[in-house]
C-alpha positions in Angstrom: 3.7 -11.6 8.7 5.5 -9.6 6.1 7.9 -10.9 3.5 11.0 -9.2 4.9 13.0 -10.0 1.7 10.9 -7.7 -0.4 9.2 -5.1 1.8 11.3 -2.0 2.1 11.1 1.4 3.8 12.8 4.6 3.0 15.9 5.5 5.0 17.6 8.9 5.0 21.3 9.2 5.6 22.0 11.6 8.4 25.4 12.5 6.9 24.3 13.6 3.4 20.5 13.4 3.3 20.3 10.9 0.5 17.3 8.6 0.7 17.5 4.9 0.0 15.1 1.9 0.4 16.2 -1.1 2.4 14.6 -4.4 3.5 14.5 -5.5 7.1 16.5 -8.6 6.2 19.4 -6.5 4.7 19.5 -4.1 7.7 19.5 -6.9 10.2 22.2 -8.8 8.3 24.4 -5.7 8.0 23.5 -4.2 11.4 22.5 -0.9 9.7 23.1 0.4 6.2 25.9 1.9 4.2 25.0 5.0 2.2 26.2 5.7 -1.2 28.3 8.6 0.3 30.2 6.0 2.3 28.6 6.9 5.7 27.8 3.8 7.9 24.4 4.2 9.6 23.3 2.0 12.5 19.5 1.6 13.0 17.3 0.5 15.9 16.3 -2.9 14.4 13.1 -3.2 16.4 11.9 0.3 15.3 12.8 -0.6 11.7 10.9 -3.8 12.0 7.8 -1.9 13.2 8.0 0.4 10.2 8.2 -2.5 7.9 5.1 -4.0 9.5 3.2 -0.6 9.3 4.1 -0.3 5.6 3.0 -3.8 4.8 -0.3 -3.3 6.8 -1.0 -0.1 4.9 -0.5 -1.9 1.6 -2.8 -4.7 2.6 -5.5 -2.3 3.9 -5.3 -0.3 0.6 -5.8 -3.4 -1.5 -8.8 -4.5 0.5 -10.5 -1.1 -0.1 -10.0 -1.1 -3.9 
């Protein structure tokens, strides 16, 4: 299980293209994310959670191989 409060993934705003990093907890709580340009972006929460898990798994795998 990941620590959803600290594990982030990059998100790109479809309106302006700016990239930001958000946690699963913040996206679920907000129902998406608000970009710095002011655009509100809704996300597929299940897909986002899968990306968080993939990122955390990659980090764990990397640390085992070092």
